[in-house]
N, C-alpha and C positions, 0 to 999 in steps of 0.2 A: 478565436484566440489560439486554440490548439493547433490549427492549421498553420498559422503564422509562425508559431514556435517551431513546429516540425520542419518548416521549410527554411528558416533563417537562423536557428540557434543550434548549438552543439548537442551532442548525444546526452550529456549529463543532464541538461535542463529538461529535455524530452522525457527521459526516464524518471526523473524525480517528480515532475508534474504528473506523469501518467500514474505513478503509484499512488499519489494522493488523490487524483481524480477518480481512480478505480475504487478507492476506499469510500469516497463520497457516493459513488454509485451503489455501493453496498448499503450505506445508510438510507439512501432513497428507496431501495427495494424494501427495506424494513419499515418504511413509512415514518422515518425519524427526522427528515429534513423539515417538514412543516407539521406541527403538532398543536393540539389544543390542551391547555392545562386541565380542562374539565375531564380529560380522559386518563389523567395520571392516577395510578393506584397509590394508596397511602403507604403500602408496604410491598416488598417483593413477595410474589406468590411462589413459594418453593415446593409446594406439595404435589404439583402436577407434572413435574419433570423428573427424569431419572438422574440427571446430573444436577447436584445442588451447588450453586455458586457460593463463594465465600460470603461472609457477613457483609451487609451493606456498609457498615462503618469501616471495615477493613478496606473495602474497595474504594471508598471515598478518600481514605488516607493514602492509598497507593496511586490514585489517579488524580487528574485535574478536573474531574467532573463533580458537580454538586450531588446531593442526595436525590433531588428531584430529577436531575438529568439521568442518573443511574437507574431510577425507577422507569423512566421513559425508554431508555435503551433496553432494559431487561424485558419490558413488556413487548417491544417489537421483536426482540431476539426470540422470546418464548413463542410468540405467535407464529413465526416462520420456522422455528426449530424446536418443536415440542420436546424432543429428547434432551435438550439442553446443550447439545454439541452440534457442530457443523463439520461435515466431512468434505474431502476434496471435490467430490462429484457435485456437491451443492454449489461450491464456488464456481465450478465450470458452468453449471446451469445458469447461475446469476449473470455471469459475464457474457454468456451466449445471448441472453435476452437484450443486454445493453449494447452489444457490438455485433449485431446480426450481419453486418456487411463484411465481417472478417472471421477469423478463427481465434477465439480468445482462450482456448483450452490450455495452451502452454503458459501464457501469462498468468492465468488463474492458478495453475500449478505452482509457479514461483511465488505468487502472492500468498497462497495458502501456506506454503512452507515458511514464509516470513512471519505469519500470524501464529503458526503452530510452534511455539517457542520450545516446548518440551519434546517435540518430534514424536508424538504418540499417534499421529494419524488423524487427529481431530482438533477442532478449535472450540474451546469452551467459552462461556460468557466472560470469564476472567481474561482469557487470551484476547478475546475480541475487544473488550474495553481498554485493556492495557495498551494494545496496539493503537487504537483510535485516540487514546489520550495523548500518545506521543505524536501522532500525525497531525492532530488538530490543535493541541494545546502545549505540546512539548517545546523545549528550547531548541535553538538551531542545532546545537551539538547532539541532542537526543534524536532529532529528525534525521540528521545525516548519519548517525550510527545505525538507525533503522534502515535507511536506504542502502547503506553499505552491506548490511546483513542480507538484504534482498539480492543484491548483485553477487555476493559471495555464496554461490550456489552450494559448494561442498563444505562450507563453514570451516575452512582451514585458516581464516584470517587474512586471506589475500584475494584480490580480484585479478583473474587472468584474462587474457584477450579472448580465450574461448568462452569463458563465463559471460563476459560482457557481450560477445556476439550472440550468444544464446538469448540473453535478455533483449537485445536490440531486435533480433528477428521475431521474438515473441510479441513485442510492441507493434512492429510493422505488420505482422500477421493479424493481430487483433484489430488494428485500425482498418485494414483491408486495402488491397491494391486499387479497388474502385474509388476509394476515398482520396488516395494520394497516387494517381496514375503516373505523375511526373517522376516519381522516385525510381531510380534504376535498380536492377537486381543487386548490384554491388554496393548500393548505398549503405546498408548496415555495416559491411566490412570497412568502408571508408570512415564512417562515424567512429568505429572502434579505434582505428588508427589515430584519428584526431584526439580521441579521449586519452589514449595512452601517451601520445606525444606531449599532451598538456599536463597529465597527472603523474606519470611515472617519472618522478624527479631524478632518481638515481639510475634510470634506464636498465633496471634488472629484469624487466619483462612482467612484473606484477605490480599492482597498486595496493599499498597498505592502507589501513584505516587513517593513519596520520596524513599520508599523502592525499587521500580522498577528501578528508575534512578541510585540510589547508587549502586545497585548490577550490573547493566549493565555496568556502567562506570568502574567497577573493573574486568570485564571479557574481556580478550584479544580477544577472538573469536568474541564477539559482537562488540567490537570496530573496528575490521577489517571489519566486515560486513557493518558498517556504511559508509565506504569509497569505496565500491565496484563499485558504478555506478555514481560517482560524475562527470565524464567527458563524460557522454552520449551525451549531447547536445553540 
């Protein structure tokens, strides 16, 4: 499926599908894709970690996860991250395991920054579940806002060609040239030009959040990608 999308669809679809797909890989690593209800703890165990997450009721109110789903997510998160937080290096290790045919470090860096909403250099359990809640259960508007934030590397409210090219190269590097040998070296730049021709409505050289959302909502391929993983948990 991803191969067909990469070869036939535009840059926007590839990028959005890949950010969701990579998040699913993170869930799989934590053992949360397939689980048994017998293994669910009755309550969150907070005493064994240095970072104590917010109360279960508060997280339940702030996300679209049930109490039981939050318990499952926390158990997996705690098992993999005993300190209660994830740093950028951990993200890089995770994606290196799942994309051994390429170099996932740059994409992992961008994805980490998208999850690290307070920009303190670590992703807490709260950061983790808030991001997943949007990617897996959020509205189309929320998912596209999250995607825009990923592409807006310097967080100034605009996507430039340089930022989009950095993301595109990161995706290409992660997938690996051996996986898509037919892609030419100039393919990322060409995809960026297509992206801006379609999304930069006023031709000022940057894409705003309104331009991004408007264009994505009118693209059938992107809209389909928004629903691919809604029933993972």
